[in-house]
C-alpha angles and dihedrals in degrees: 000000000000115000109208119186126187114203116226148112121274118237140063095266089064097041100104099032127118091244088062095059089111092053091048093051091048090051091054092052092046090051092049091055100033095245115155113217097198109107117102113225138123090028086296148088102258136201123185124194149108128286111190101315096333126103106223137191112202115201132194104180120226089203096085121244100292094060099040090127093066091063092044095050093047092055094038093053094045095051095031090232117184116237089241088063095056121097123183123201109205142166114248128199093194091064122070121241111273094033132093130197124202116208133184092202142348146131125292090257086216095304107139094207092055090042091058092046092050091048095051097039090047092223143074091213105102132111119262138175108211116207115208118241099154125218130289120250113269114268141154091248108118089206092054096115098042091045090050099049093042093055135066126249107271100191108084094223093048090047091052092048092048092050091047087053091053089052090048090052090053089048091049091052092051090047089050092054090051102039108014136263097273093056090047090052091054092049103042104031090062095051117100120198116250116196113236093234 
């Protein structure tokens, strides 16, 4: 079984925020394969189904971003899922909107959700699909980063690029489940977003 976790915050006020890019990508995949993510278990909203020939468990944690690892560990331990069968969908400030980056391992890069997952898994070696959200403009506001990730893109072109990146992340996940993570890395890590206009 593949355990696929989207990082995000539960609740309508967070629905269209940059920090919920992982949730949004998971929802697109669930819609493509008619998987309902509506059961509450493992501190998450859970959907179980099949994508191509793979049994999948889709998780949207109810723990909020900073404790994403608690939901992951609960499901991993119950189903005895190998770390190689875990994929995390996560927003990434070091990647520009419209782009995705697939990684086999790496640090949290300051992302508290990844930090918690790394701490509880005890390793940085797990697969992740990073969804570009870009960085906020420099300012003297100490809440600059939290305000940025907990808001939506306001500029129409940036919003379109960000949403295209979420769609690309969902596509990359589906491609992974059909052809493998390494092939998906080769395909999607080399793609650079081109605005439509």
